[in-house]
Structures are given as structure tokens and as C-alpha cells.
All heavy atoms as a GROMACS GRO file, in nm:
protein
  595
    1MET      N    1   0.213   3.956   1.096
    1MET     CA    2   0.189   4.066   1.006
    1MET      C    3   0.055   4.043   0.936
    1MET      O    4   0.031   3.939   0.878
    1MET     CB    5   0.302   4.074   0.904
    1MET     CG    6   0.274   4.179   0.801
    1MET     SD    7   0.387   4.207   0.663
    1MET     CE    8   0.527   4.109   0.685
    2GLY      N    9  -0.034   4.141   0.943
    2GLY     CA   10  -0.165   4.130   0.880
    2GLY      C   11  -0.162   4.172   0.734
    2GLY      O   12  -0.066   4.230   0.685
    3ARG      N   13  -0.270   4.140   0.668
    3ARG     CA   14  -0.285   4.179   0.527
    3ARG      C   15  -0.405   4.270   0.516
    3ARG      O   16  -0.511   4.242   0.572
    3ARG     CB   17  -0.306   4.055   0.440
    3ARG     CG   18  -0.184   3.972   0.421
    3ARG     CD   19  -0.209   3.851   0.337
    3ARG     NE   20  -0.302   3.875   0.228
    3ARG     CZ   21  -0.324   3.791   0.130
    3ARG    NH1   22  -0.262   3.676   0.127
    3ARG    NH2   23  -0.410   3.818   0.036
    4ASP      N   24  -0.391   4.378   0.442
    4ASP     CA   25  -0.500   4.473   0.424
    4ASP      C   26  -0.619   4.412   0.351
    4ASP      O   27  -0.733   4.453   0.371
    4ASP     CB   28  -0.453   4.597   0.349
    4ASP     CG   29  -0.357   4.680   0.432
    4ASP    OD1   30  -0.361   4.671   0.557
    4ASP    OD2   31  -0.279   4.757   0.373
    5ASP      N   32  -0.593   4.311   0.266
    5ASP     CA   33  -0.700   4.252   0.186
    5ASP      C   34  -0.762   4.128   0.253
    5ASP      O   35  -0.842   4.060   0.193
    5ASP     CB   36  -0.650   4.216   0.047
    5ASP     CG   37  -0.540   4.111   0.048
    5ASP    OD1   38  -0.473   4.096   0.152
    5ASP    OD2   39  -0.520   4.046  -0.055
    6PHE      N   40  -0.724   4.099   0.377
    6PHE     CA   41  -0.777   3.982   0.448
    6PHE      C   42  -0.820   4.025   0.586
    6PHE      O   43  -0.743   4.021   0.682
    6PHE     CB   44  -0.671   3.871   0.455
    6PHE     CG   45  -0.725   3.739   0.502
    6PHE    CD1   46  -0.808   3.663   0.421
    6PHE    CD2   47  -0.692   3.691   0.627
    6PHE    CE1   48  -0.857   3.540   0.464
    6PHE    CE2   49  -0.742   3.568   0.672
    6PHE     CZ   50  -0.823   3.493   0.590
    7LYS      N   51  -0.942   4.072   0.597
    7LYS     CA   52  -0.991   4.129   0.722
    7LYS      C   53  -1.075   4.027   0.797
    7LYS      O   54  -1.196   4.043   0.811
    7LYS     CB   55  -1.069   4.256   0.694
    7LYS     CG   56  -0.988   4.359   0.619
    7LYS     CD   57  -1.024   4.498   0.659
    7LYS     CE   58  -0.951   4.601   0.580
    7LYS     NZ   59  -0.815   4.620   0.613
    8VAL      N   60  -1.010   3.921   0.841
    8VAL     CA   61  -1.077   3.814   0.913
    8VAL      C   62  -0.996   3.784   1.037
    8VAL      O   63  -0.873   3.780   1.032
    8VAL     CB   64  -1.088   3.686   0.824
    8VAL    CG1   65  -1.144   3.570   0.903
    8VAL    CG2   66  -1.172   3.715   0.702
    9ASP      N   67  -1.064   3.763   1.148
    9ASP     CA   68  -0.995   3.721   1.270
    9ASP      C   69  -0.959   3.574   1.253
    9ASP      O   70  -1.046   3.488   1.242
    9ASP     CB   71  -1.089   3.742   1.389
    9ASP     CG   72  -1.024   3.707   1.521
    9ASP    OD1   73  -0.943   3.612   1.528
    9ASP    OD2   74  -1.056   3.775   1.621
   10ALA      N   75  -0.830   3.545   1.249
   10ALA     CA   76  -0.782   3.409   1.223
   10ALA      C   77  -0.835   3.310   1.327
   10ALA      O   78  -0.865   3.194   1.293
   10ALA     CB   79  -0.630   3.406   1.221
   11ARG      N   80  -0.849   3.351   1.451
   11ARG     CA   81  -0.901   3.261   1.555
   11ARG      C   82  -1.047   3.224   1.529
   11ARG      O   83  -1.087   3.109   1.545
   11ARG     CB   84  -0.884   3.325   1.692
   11ARG     CG   85  -0.740   3.333   1.737
   11ARG     CD   86  -0.729   3.409   1.870
   11ARG     NE   87  -0.590   3.427   1.908
   11ARG     CZ   88  -0.512   3.525   1.868
   11ARG    NH1   89  -0.559   3.618   1.786
   11ARG    NH2   90  -0.387   3.534   1.907
   12VAL      N   91  -1.124   3.322   1.488
   12VAL     CA   92  -1.266   3.298   1.460
   12VAL      C   93  -1.279   3.209   1.335
   12VAL      O   94  -1.360   3.116   1.332
   12VAL     CB   95  -1.341   3.431   1.441
   12VAL    CG1   96  -1.484   3.408   1.394
   12VAL    CG2   97  -1.340   3.512   1.571
   13LEU      N   98  -1.199   3.236   1.234
   13LEU     CA   99  -1.201   3.154   1.112
   13LEU      C  100  -1.164   3.010   1.144
   13LEU      O  101  -1.235   2.917   1.103
   13LEU     CB  102  -1.104   3.211   1.008
   13LEU     CG  103  -1.086   3.129   0.880
   13LEU    CD1  104  -1.218   3.115   0.805
   13LEU    CD2  105  -0.978   3.190   0.792
   14ARG      N  106  -1.059   2.990   1.219
   14ARG     CA  107  -1.015   2.854   1.256
   14ARG      C  108  -1.125   2.781   1.332
   14ARG      O  109  -1.159   2.668   1.301
   14ARG     CB  110  -0.889   2.860   1.340
   14ARG     CG  111  -0.843   2.722   1.387
   14ARG     CD  112  -0.720   2.732   1.477
   14ARG     NE  113  -0.684   2.601   1.524
   14ARG     CZ  114  -0.730   2.548   1.637
   14ARG    NH1  115  -0.814   2.613   1.714
   14ARG    NH2  116  -0.693   2.426   1.673
   15ARG      N  117  -1.183   2.847   1.429
   15ARG     CA  118  -1.287   2.784   1.510
   15ARG      C  119  -1.407   2.747   1.422
   15ARG      O  120  -1.463   2.639   1.434
   15ARG     CB  121  -1.331   2.881   1.621
   15ARG     CG  122  -1.438   2.829   1.713
   15ARG     CD  123  -1.386   2.729   1.817
   15ARG     NE  124  -1.392   2.592   1.766
   15ARG     CZ  125  -1.309   2.494   1.799
   15ARG    NH1  126  -1.213   2.513   1.884
   15ARG    NH2  127  -1.321   2.374   1.749
   16GLY      N  128  -1.445   2.836   1.330
   16GLY     CA  129  -1.556   2.807   1.240
   16GLY      C  130  -1.528   2.689   1.150
   16GLY      O  131  -1.616   2.605   1.126
   17LEU      N  132  -1.406   2.680   1.099
   17LEU     CA  133  -1.370   2.567   1.014
   17LEU      C  134  -1.374   2.436   1.092
   17LEU      O  135  -1.430   2.336   1.047
   17LEU     CB  136  -1.231   2.588   0.954
   17LEU     CG  137  -1.222   2.697   0.847
   17LEU    CD1  138  -1.076   2.728   0.815
   17LEU    CD2  139  -1.298   2.660   0.722
   18LEU      N  140  -1.315   2.435   1.211
   18LEU     CA  141  -1.316   2.313   1.293
   18LEU      C  142  -1.458   2.274   1.332
   18LEU      O  143  -1.493   2.155   1.330
   18LEU     CB  144  -1.228   2.332   1.417
   18LEU     CG  145  -1.078   2.346   1.392
   18LEU    CD1  146  -1.006   2.380   1.521
   18LEU    CD2  147  -1.021   2.222   1.328
   19ASP      N  148  -1.538   2.372   1.368
   19ASP     CA  149  -1.678   2.345   1.406
   19ASP      C  150  -1.759   2.288   1.290
   19ASP      O  151  -1.862   2.223   1.313
   19ASP     CB  152  -1.745   2.472   1.458
   19ASP     CG  153  -1.694   2.514   1.595
   19ASP    OD1  154  -1.622   2.435   1.660
   19ASP    OD2  155  -1.725   2.629   1.635
   20ASN      N  156  -1.716   2.313   1.168
   20ASN     CA  157  -1.788   2.263   1.050
   20ASN      C  158  -1.723   2.141   0.987
   20ASN      O  159  -1.749   2.109   0.871
   20ASN     CB  160  -1.803   2.377   0.947
   20ASN     CG  161  -1.910   2.474   0.990
   20ASN    OD1  162  -2.028   2.444   0.977
   20ASN    ND2  163  -1.872   2.588   1.044
   21GLY      N  164  -1.640   2.072   1.063
   21GLY     CA  165  -1.587   1.945   1.019
   21GLY      C  166  -1.455   1.947   0.944
   21GLY      O  167  -1.407   1.842   0.901
   22TYR      N  168  -1.396   2.064   0.928
   22TYR     CA  169  -1.266   2.071   0.864
   22TYR      C  170  -1.160   2.030   0.965
   22TYR      O  171  -1.170   2.062   1.084
   22TYR     CB  172  -1.236   2.212   0.811
   22TYR     CG  173  -1.318   2.248   0.691
   22TYR    CD1  174  -1.446   2.299   0.705
   22TYR    CD2  175  -1.268   2.230   0.563
   22TYR    CE1  176  -1.524   2.331   0.594
   22TYR    CE2  177  -1.344   2.263   0.451
   22TYR     CZ  178  -1.472   2.312   0.468
   22TYR     OH  179  -1.546   2.344   0.358
   23GLY      N  180  -1.059   1.958   0.919
   23GLY     CA  181  -0.952   1.916   1.008
   23GLY      C  182  -0.823   1.988   0.976
   23GLY      O  183  -0.804   2.042   0.867
   24GLU      N  184  -0.735   1.987   1.074
   24GLU     CA  185  -0.602   2.045   1.052
   24GLU      C  186  -0.508   1.937   1.002
   24GLU      O  187  -0.518   1.822   1.040
   24GLU     CB  188  -0.550   2.104   1.183
   24GLU     CG  189  -0.634   2.221   1.231
   24GLU     CD  190  -0.584   2.280   1.362
   24GLU    OE1  191  -0.545   2.204   1.452
   24GLU    OE2  192  -0.586   2.403   1.372
   25LEU      N  193  -0.418   1.975   0.914
   25LEU     CA  194  -0.322   1.883   0.857
   25LEU      C  195  -0.182   1.923   0.904
   25LEU      O  196  -0.128   2.024   0.858
   25LEU     CB  197  -0.331   1.885   0.705
   25LEU     CG  198  -0.244   1.788   0.628
   25LEU    CD1  199  -0.277   1.643   0.667
   25LEU    CD2  200  -0.267   1.806   0.479
   26PRO      N  201  -0.123   1.846   0.995
   26PRO     CA  202   0.010   1.883   1.044
   26PRO      C  203   0.116   1.858   0.937
   26PRO      O  204   0.098   1.777   0.847
   26PRO     CB  205   0.030   1.789   1.163
   26PRO     CG  206  -0.055   1.672   1.135
   26PRO     CD  207  -0.174   1.724   1.057
   27VAL      N  208   0.226   1.929   0.949
   27VAL     CA  209   0.341   1.906   0.864
   27VAL      C  210   0.422   1.792   0.928
   27VAL      O  211   0.459   1.799   1.044
   27VAL     CB  212   0.428   2.032   0.850
   27VAL    CG1  213   0.554   2.004   0.771
   27VAL    CG2  214   0.350   2.144   0.785
   28VAL      N  215   0.446   1.687   0.849
   28VAL     CA  216   0.522   1.571   0.899
   28VAL      C  217   0.644   1.550   0.810
   28VAL      O  218   0.659   1.613   0.704
   28VAL     CB  219   0.433   1.444   0.902
   28VAL    CG1  220   0.318   1.462   1.001
   28VAL    CG2  221   0.380   1.408   0.765
   29SER      N  222   0.730   1.459   0.852
   29SER     CA  223   0.857   1.440   0.781
   29SER      C  224   0.838   1.400   0.635
   29SER      O  225   0.920   1.438   0.549
   29SER     CB  226   0.944   1.337   0.854
   29SER     OG  227   0.876   1.213   0.865
   30ASP      N  228   0.734   1.325   0.600
   30ASP     CA  229   0.709   1.289   0.460
   30ASP      C  230   0.692   1.415   0.374
   30ASP      O  231   0.735   1.418   0.258
   30ASP     CB  232   0.583   1.204   0.446
   30ASP     CG  233   0.602   1.061   0.490
   30ASP    OD1  234   0.719   1.018   0.505
   30ASP    OD2  235   0.501   0.991   0.509
   31HIS      N  236   0.629   1.516   0.429
   31HIS     CA  237   0.609   1.640   0.356
   31HIS      C  238   0.742   1.711   0.332
   31HIS      O  239   0.770   1.760   0.222
   31HIS     CB  240   0.515   1.734   0.431
   31HIS     CG  241   0.383   1.673   0.463
   31HIS    ND1  242   0.314   1.705   0.578
   31HIS    CD2  243   0.308   1.582   0.398
   31HIS    CE1  244   0.200   1.636   0.580
   31HIS    NE2  245   0.194   1.561   0.472
   32VAL      N  246   0.825   1.712   0.434
   32VAL     CA  247   0.955   1.780   0.424
   32VAL      C  248   1.044   1.707   0.324
   32VAL      O  249   1.111   1.771   0.242
   32VAL     CB  250   1.021   1.790   0.562
   32VAL    CG1  251   1.158   1.852   0.553
   32VAL    CG2  252   0.932   1.870   0.658
   33VAL      N  253   1.044   1.576   0.327
   33VAL     CA  254   1.124   1.497   0.233
   33VAL      C  255   1.079   1.523   0.090
   33VAL      O  256   1.161   1.532  -0.002
   33VAL     CB  257   1.118   1.347   0.269
   33VAL    CG1  258   1.180   1.261   0.161
   33VAL    CG2  259   1.185   1.320   0.403
   34ALA      N  260   0.950   1.539   0.069
   34ALA     CA  261   0.895   1.559  -0.066
   34ALA      C  262   0.938   1.693  -0.126
   34ALA      O  263   0.935   1.710  -0.248
   34ALA     CB  264   0.743   1.549  -0.063
   35ILE      N  265   0.980   1.786  -0.045
   35ILE     CA  266   1.025   1.916  -0.095
   35ILE      C  267   1.143   1.898  -0.190
   35ILE      O  268   1.155   1.969  -0.290
   35ILE     CB  269   1.065   2.010   0.021
   35ILE    CG1  270   0.941   2.048   0.101
   35ILE    CG2  271   1.137   2.134  -0.029
   35ILE    CD1  272   0.973   2.120   0.231
   36ASP      N  273   1.227   1.800  -0.162
   36ASP     CA  274   1.346   1.776  -0.243
   36ASP      C  275   1.311   1.743  -0.389
   36ASP      O  276   1.390   1.770  -0.478
   36ASP     CB  277   1.428   1.662  -0.182
   36ASP     CG  278   1.565   1.651  -0.243
   36ASP    OD1  279   1.632   1.755  -0.260
   36ASP    OD2  280   1.606   1.536  -0.274
   37GLY      N  281   1.193   1.688  -0.412
   37GLY     CA  282   1.153   1.652  -0.546
   37GLY      C  283   1.085   1.763  -0.624
   37GLY      O  284   1.047   1.745  -0.740
   38LEU      N  285   1.066   1.878  -0.562
   38LEU     CA  286   0.998   1.990  -0.628
   38LEU      C  287   1.094   2.066  -0.720
   38LEU      O  288   1.211   2.086  -0.685
   38LEU     CB  289   0.940   2.087  -0.526
   38LEU     CG  290   0.828   2.035  -0.438
   38LEU    CD1  291   0.787   2.142  -0.337
   38LEU    CD2  292   0.709   1.991  -0.521
   39PRO      N  293   1.045   2.112  -0.833
   39PRO     CA  294   1.129   2.196  -0.919
   39PRO      C  295   1.154   2.331  -0.849
   39PRO      O  296   1.075   2.375  -0.766
   39PRO     CB  297   1.045   2.213  -1.046
   39PRO     CG  298   0.906   2.183  -1.007
   39PRO     CD  299   0.913   2.089  -0.889
   40PRO      N  300   1.264   2.398  -0.884
   40PRO     CA  301   1.299   2.524  -0.817
   40PRO      C  302   1.221   2.644  -0.870
   40PRO      O  303   1.278   2.743  -0.917
   40PRO     CB  304   1.448   2.537  -0.847
   40PRO     CG  305   1.464   2.469  -0.979
   40PRO     CD  306   1.365   2.354  -0.978
   41ILE      N  307   1.090   2.638  -0.860
   41ILE     CA  308   1.004   2.745  -0.911
   41ILE      C  309   0.999   2.861  -0.812
   41ILE      O  310   1.001   2.977  -0.849
   41ILE     CB  311   0.861   2.692  -0.938
   41ILE    CG1  312   0.865   2.591  -1.052
   41ILE    CG2  313   0.764   2.806  -0.968
   41ILE    CD1  314   0.735   2.516  -1.074
   42ASN      N  315   0.994   2.830  -0.686
   42ASN     CA  316   0.974   2.928  -0.581
   42ASN      C  317   1.072   2.901  -0.470
   42ASN      O  318   1.091   2.787  -0.429
   42ASN     CB  319   0.829   2.915  -0.531
   42ASN     CG  320   0.790   3.020  -0.429
   42ASN    OD1  321   0.875   3.083  -0.367
   42ASN    ND2  322   0.661   3.039  -0.412
   43LYS      N  323   1.133   3.004  -0.414
   43LYS     CA  324   1.231   2.986  -0.306
   43LYS      C  325   1.167   2.998  -0.168
   43LYS      O  326   1.233   2.973  -0.069
   43LYS     CB  327   1.343   3.089  -0.320
   43LYS     CG  328   1.429   3.066  -0.441
   43LYS     CD  329   1.543   3.164  -0.445
   43LYS     CE  330   1.628   3.141  -0.569
   43LYS     NZ  331   1.741   3.230  -0.577
   44ASP      N  332   1.041   3.036  -0.160
   44ASP     CA  333   0.975   3.051  -0.029
   44ASP      C  334   0.956   2.914   0.034
   44ASP      O  335   0.881   2.831  -0.017
   44ASP     CB  336   0.840   3.120  -0.049
   44ASP     CG  337   0.772   3.151   0.083
   44ASP    OD1  338   0.762   3.060   0.168
   44ASP    OD2  339   0.727   3.264   0.102
   45PRO      N  340   1.022   2.888   0.147
   45PRO     CA  341   1.013   2.754   0.208
   45PRO      C  342   0.872   2.717   0.253
   45PRO      O  343   0.833   2.601   0.244
   45PRO     CB  344   1.109   2.762   0.326
   45PRO     CG  345   1.134   2.906   0.350
   45PRO     CD  346   1.109   2.977   0.221
   46PHE      N  347   0.794   2.814   0.299
   46PHE     CA  348   0.658   2.783   0.342
   46PHE      C  349   0.571   2.742   0.223
   46PHE      O  350   0.496   2.644   0.231
   46PHE     CB  351   0.595   2.903   0.415
   46PHE     CG  352   0.461   2.872   0.473
   46PHE    CD1  353   0.449   2.791   0.585
   46PHE    CD2  354   0.346   2.923   0.415
   46PHE    CE1  355   0.324   2.762   0.638
   46PHE    CE2  356   0.221   2.894   0.467
   46PHE     CZ  357   0.210   2.813   0.580
   47ASP      N  358   0.583   2.812   0.113
   47ASP     CA  359   0.509   2.775  -0.008
   47ASP      C  360   0.546   2.635  -0.053
   47ASP      O  361   0.461   2.555  -0.091
   47ASP     CB  362   0.535   2.874  -0.121
   47ASP     CG  363   0.471   3.009  -0.101
   47ASP    OD1  364   0.382   3.020  -0.013
   47ASP    OD2  365   0.508   3.103  -0.172
   48ARG      N  366   0.676   2.604  -0.049
   48ARG     CA  367   0.722   2.472  -0.093
   48ARG      C  368   0.669   2.361  -0.002
   48ARG      O  369   0.634   2.254  -0.049
   48ARG     CB  370   0.874   2.471  -0.102
   48ARG     CG  371   0.924   2.563  -0.215
   48ARG     CD  372   1.074   2.576  -0.219
   48ARG     NE  373   1.143   2.450  -0.242
   48ARG     CZ  374   1.159   2.392  -0.360
   48ARG    NH1  375   1.109   2.450  -0.469
   48ARG    NH2  376   1.225   2.279  -0.372
   49VAL      N  377   0.661   2.388   0.128
   49VAL     CA  378   0.604   2.289   0.221
   49VAL      C  379   0.457   2.267   0.187
   49VAL      O  380   0.410   2.151   0.185
   49VAL     CB  381   0.620   2.332   0.368
   49VAL    CG1  382   0.534   2.248   0.460
   49VAL    CG2  383   0.765   2.324   0.412
   50LEU      N  384   0.384   2.372   0.159
   50LEU     CA  385   0.241   2.357   0.125
   50LEU      C  386   0.222   2.273  -0.001
   50LEU      O  387   0.134   2.187  -0.007
   50LEU     CB  388   0.176   2.495   0.108
   50LEU     CG  389   0.159   2.576   0.234
   50LEU    CD1  390   0.102   2.714   0.198
   50LEU    CD2  391   0.070   2.507   0.335
   51VAL      N  392   0.306   2.298  -0.102
   51VAL     CA  393   0.296   2.222  -0.226
   51VAL      C  394   0.330   2.075  -0.201
   51VAL      O  395   0.257   1.984  -0.246
   51VAL     CB  396   0.389   2.281  -0.335
   51VAL    CG1  397   0.397   2.190  -0.457
   51VAL    CG2  398   0.342   2.421  -0.374
   52ALA      N  399   0.437   2.050  -0.129
   52ALA     CA  400   0.477   1.912  -0.099
   52ALA      C  401   0.369   1.842  -0.015
   52ALA      O  402   0.337   1.725  -0.040
   52ALA     CB  403   0.610   1.911  -0.026
   53GLN      N  404   0.315   1.911   0.081
   53GLN     CA  405   0.210   1.855   0.167
   53GLN      C  406   0.087   1.816   0.084
   53GLN      O  407   0.034   1.705   0.099
   53GLN     CB  408   0.172   1.957   0.274
   53GLN     CG  409   0.075   1.907   0.377
   53GLN     CD  410   0.040   2.015   0.477
   53GLN    OE1  411   0.011   2.128   0.438
   53GLN    NE2  412   0.044   1.981   0.604
   54ALA      N  413   0.045   1.903  -0.004
   54ALA     CA  414  -0.072   1.873  -0.088
   54ALA      C  415  -0.044   1.752  -0.177
   54ALA      O  416  -0.129   1.665  -0.194
   54ALA     CB  417  -0.106   1.994  -0.174
   55THR      N  418   0.077   1.746  -0.230
   55THR     CA  419   0.114   1.635  -0.318
   55THR      C  420   0.115   1.502  -0.242
   55THR      O  421   0.055   1.404  -0.287
   55THR     CB  422   0.253   1.661  -0.381
   55THR    OG1  423   0.245   1.783  -0.454
   55THR    CG2  424   0.293   1.549  -0.473
   56VAL      N  425   0.179   1.499  -0.128
   56VAL     CA  426   0.187   1.376  -0.047
   56VAL      C  427   0.049   1.330  -0.001
   56VAL      O  428   0.016   1.212  -0.006
   56VAL     CB  429   0.281   1.396   0.074
   56VAL    CG1  430   0.270   1.281   0.173
   56VAL    CG2  431   0.425   1.413   0.028
   57GLU      N  432  -0.032   1.426   0.042
   57GLU     CA  433  -0.164   1.392   0.099
   57GLU      C  434  -0.271   1.373  -0.008
   57GLU      O  435  -0.380   1.325   0.022
   57GLU     CB  436  -0.208   1.500   0.198
   57GLU     CG  437  -0.116   1.514   0.318
   57GLU     CD  438  -0.108   1.387   0.401
   57GLU    OE1  439  -0.208   1.312   0.410
   57GLU    OE2  440   0.000   1.363   0.460
   58GLY      N  441  -0.242   1.413  -0.132
   58GLY     CA  442  -0.342   1.398  -0.238
   58GLY      C  443  -0.461   1.491  -0.223
   58GLY      O  444  -0.572   1.458  -0.260
   59VAL      N  445  -0.434   1.609  -0.167
   59VAL     CA  446  -0.539   1.710  -0.154
   59VAL      C  447  -0.505   1.828  -0.246
   59VAL      O  448  -0.389   1.848  -0.281
   59VAL     CB  449  -0.556   1.759  -0.008
   59VAL    CG1  450  -0.600   1.646   0.082
   59VAL    CG2  451  -0.429   1.822   0.046
   60THR      N  452  -0.605   1.902  -0.285
   60THR     CA  453  -0.583   2.015  -0.374
   60THR      C  454  -0.546   2.139  -0.293
   60THR      O  455  -0.615   2.175  -0.197
   60THR     CB  456  -0.709   2.045  -0.457
   60THR    OG1  457  -0.741   1.927  -0.532
   60THR    CG2  458  -0.686   2.161  -0.552
   61LEU      N  459  -0.436   2.202  -0.332
   61LEU     CA  460  -0.393   2.327  -0.271
   61LEU      C  461  -0.456   2.441  -0.350
   61LEU      O  462  -0.435   2.452  -0.471
   61LEU     CB  463  -0.240   2.338  -0.274
   61LEU     CG  464  -0.180   2.470  -0.227
   61LEU    CD1  465  -0.212   2.496  -0.080
   61LEU    CD2  466  -0.029   2.469  -0.249
   62LEU      N  467  -0.535   2.523  -0.283
   62LEU     CA  468  -0.593   2.641  -0.346
   62LEU      C  469  -0.501   2.759  -0.321
   62LEU      O  470  -0.457   2.780  -0.208
   62LEU     CB  471  -0.732   2.670  -0.288
   62LEU     CG  472  -0.834   2.558  -0.297
   62LEU    CD1  473  -0.964   2.601  -0.230
   62LEU    CD2  474  -0.857   2.519  -0.441
   63THR      N  475  -0.471   2.837  -0.425
   63THR     CA  476  -0.381   2.949  -0.409
   63THR      C  477  -0.422   3.065  -0.498
   63THR      O  478  -0.487   3.045  -0.602
   63THR     CB  479  -0.235   2.908  -0.443
   63THR    OG1  480  -0.148   3.018  -0.416
   63THR    CG2  481  -0.220   2.862  -0.587
   64THR      N  482  -0.385   3.183  -0.456
   64THR     CA  483  -0.400   3.302  -0.539
   64THR      C  484  -0.265   3.345  -0.595
   64THR      O  485  -0.256   3.442  -0.667
   64THR     CB  486  -0.461   3.420  -0.460
   64THR    OG1  487  -0.374   3.452  -0.350
   64THR    CG2  488  -0.599   3.386  -0.408
   65ASP      N  489  -0.162   3.271  -0.560
   65ASP     CA  490  -0.025   3.302  -0.599
   65ASP      C  491   0.008   3.234  -0.732
   65ASP      O  492   0.017   3.112  -0.740
   65ASP     CB  493   0.070   3.255  -0.489
   65ASP     CG  494   0.214   3.297  -0.511
   65ASP    OD1  495   0.258   3.302  -0.628
   65ASP    OD2  496   0.284   3.322  -0.411
   66SER      N  497   0.028   3.314  -0.836
   66SER     CA  498   0.053   3.258  -0.969
   66SER      C  499   0.183   3.178  -0.975
   66SER      O  500   0.196   3.086  -1.055
   66SER     CB  501   0.051   3.367  -1.074
   66SER     OG  502   0.152   3.464  -1.046
   67LEU      N  503   0.279   3.213  -0.892
   67LEU     CA  504   0.405   3.139  -0.889
   67LEU      C  505   0.384   3.000  -0.829
   67LEU      O  506   0.432   2.900  -0.884
   67LEU     CB  507   0.509   3.217  -0.808
   67LEU     CG  508   0.654   3.175  -0.822
   67LEU    CD1  509   0.700   3.176  -0.967
   67LEU    CD2  510   0.743   3.265  -0.738
   68VAL      N  511   0.311   2.991  -0.720
   68VAL     CA  512   0.281   2.861  -0.658
   68VAL      C  513   0.199   2.775  -0.755
   68VAL      O  514   0.218   2.654  -0.765
   68VAL     CB  515   0.206   2.880  -0.524
   68VAL    CG1  516   0.155   2.746  -0.470
   68VAL    CG2  517   0.296   2.947  -0.421
   69ALA      N  518   0.110   2.837  -0.830
   69ALA     CA  519   0.024   2.763  -0.923
   69ALA      C  520   0.104   2.699  -1.038
   69ALA      O  521   0.051   2.611  -1.107
   69ALA     CB  522  -0.082   2.856  -0.980
   70LYS      N  523   0.229   2.738  -1.056
   70LYS     CA  524   0.311   2.678  -1.162
   70LYS      C  525   0.364   2.541  -1.126
   70LYS      O  526   0.413   2.469  -1.212
   70LYS     CB  527   0.428   2.771  -1.195
   70LYS     CG  528   0.386   2.899  -1.263
   70LYS     CD  529   0.506   2.986  -1.295
   70LYS     CE  530   0.459   3.115  -1.363
   70LYS     NZ  531   0.572   3.200  -1.399
   71TYR      N  532   0.357   2.504  -0.999
   71TYR     CA  533   0.406   2.372  -0.960
   71TYR      C  534   0.317   2.263  -1.016
   71TYR      O  535   0.195   2.282  -1.030
   71TYR     CB  536   0.408   2.357  -0.807
   71TYR     CG  537   0.527   2.419  -0.741
   71TYR    CD1  538   0.519   2.544  -0.681
   71TYR    CD2  539   0.650   2.353  -0.739
   71TYR    CE1  540   0.629   2.601  -0.620
   71TYR    CE2  541   0.761   2.410  -0.679
   71TYR     CZ  542   0.750   2.533  -0.619
   71TYR     OH  543   0.859   2.590  -0.560
   72PRO      N  544   0.376   2.148  -1.050
   72PRO     CA  545   0.292   2.035  -1.092
   72PRO      C  546   0.223   1.978  -0.970
   72PRO      O  547   0.269   1.995  -0.857
   72PRO     CB  548   0.395   1.936  -1.149
   72PRO     CG  549   0.522   1.968  -1.077
   72PRO     CD  550   0.519   2.117  -1.053
   73GLY      N  551   0.113   1.914  -0.991
   73GLY     CA  552   0.045   1.850  -0.879
   73GLY      C  553  -0.093   1.906  -0.856
   73GLY      O  554  -0.146   1.983  -0.938
   74PRO      N  555  -0.150   1.873  -0.743
   74PRO     CA  556  -0.288   1.911  -0.714
   74PRO      C  557  -0.299   2.056  -0.665
   74PRO      O  558  -0.321   2.083  -0.548
   74PRO     CB  559  -0.327   1.812  -0.603
   74PRO     CG  560  -0.199   1.787  -0.530
   74PRO     CD  561  -0.091   1.791  -0.636
   75ILE      N  562  -0.281   2.150  -0.757
   75ILE     CA  563  -0.285   2.292  -0.722
   75ILE      C  564  -0.385   2.361  -0.812
   75ILE      O  565  -0.389   2.338  -0.932
   75ILE     CB  566  -0.146   2.357  -0.739
   75ILE    CG1  567  -0.045   2.284  -0.651
   75ILE    CG2  568  -0.151   2.504  -0.707
   75ILE    CD1  569   0.098   2.318  -0.680
   76ARG      N  570  -0.465   2.445  -0.751
   76ARG     CA  571  -0.568   2.516  -0.828
   76ARG      C  572  -0.562   2.665  -0.795
   76ARG      O  573  -0.566   2.704  -0.681
   76ARG     CB  574  -0.705   2.461  -0.792
   76ARG     CG  575  -0.817   2.523  -0.872
   76ARG     CD  576  -0.946   2.449  -0.847
   76ARG     NE  577  -1.056   2.538  -0.877
   76ARG     CZ  578  -1.173   2.535  -0.819
   76ARG    NH1  579  -1.197   2.445  -0.726
   76ARG    NH2  580  -1.265   2.619  -0.852
   77MET      N  581  -0.553   2.744  -0.899
   77MET     CA  582  -0.551   2.889  -0.886
   77MET      C  583  -0.695   2.937  -0.866
   77MET      O  584  -0.784   2.897  -0.939
   77MET     CB  585  -0.492   2.949  -1.014
   77MET     CG  586  -0.476   3.095  -1.012
   77MET     SD  587  -0.327   3.141  -0.926
   77MET     CE  588  -0.325   3.314  -0.958
   78VAL      N  589  -0.715   3.019  -0.763
   78VAL     CA  590  -0.849   3.074  -0.736
   78VAL      C  591  -0.846   3.225  -0.739
   78VAL      O  592  -0.744   3.287  -0.728
   78VAL     CB  593  -0.906   3.026  -0.601
   78VAL    CG1  594  -0.932   2.877  -0.606
   78VAL    CG2  595  -0.814   3.059  -0.486
   0.00000   0.00000   0.00000
């Protein structure tokens, strides 16, 4: 499902990011286990995986979602 406010070809964006040195971060079992320690702020499982992944990996999660931004940890509202 596309978004009206995001008019970018995902394949082109991905290729550009990889070509410029950005790496992909797979979801691993440590990330899934860390979900259990998150407060029940958001019920969306994908959002919770992203928050747990950022926390475990020590990277900042950038989000436009004010609900996701309420989680503790390395999250920055943009």
C-alpha cells in the first residue's frame, strides 16, 4: 500500500542508500526478545520491533509518529 505523501520509488531509494554506504539492519532474535521489555505505548508490532531494534543496536530511530516517539530510548521525532 502506497502513501500519498511519500512519492519515492522504494527500489530506487534502497539502491541509492546502499550505493552511498548505508547498510541494512536485519531483524534478529535479540530484537524480538527486547520487545518484551517495552512499555505498552503502541500495539503495532512493526513499530515495536523498530523501537526494540534501535535500542539493542544503539542506533537512533527517526520517526514522524508521535506515538512511537513516546518510547524511551534512542528515538528522535523529525
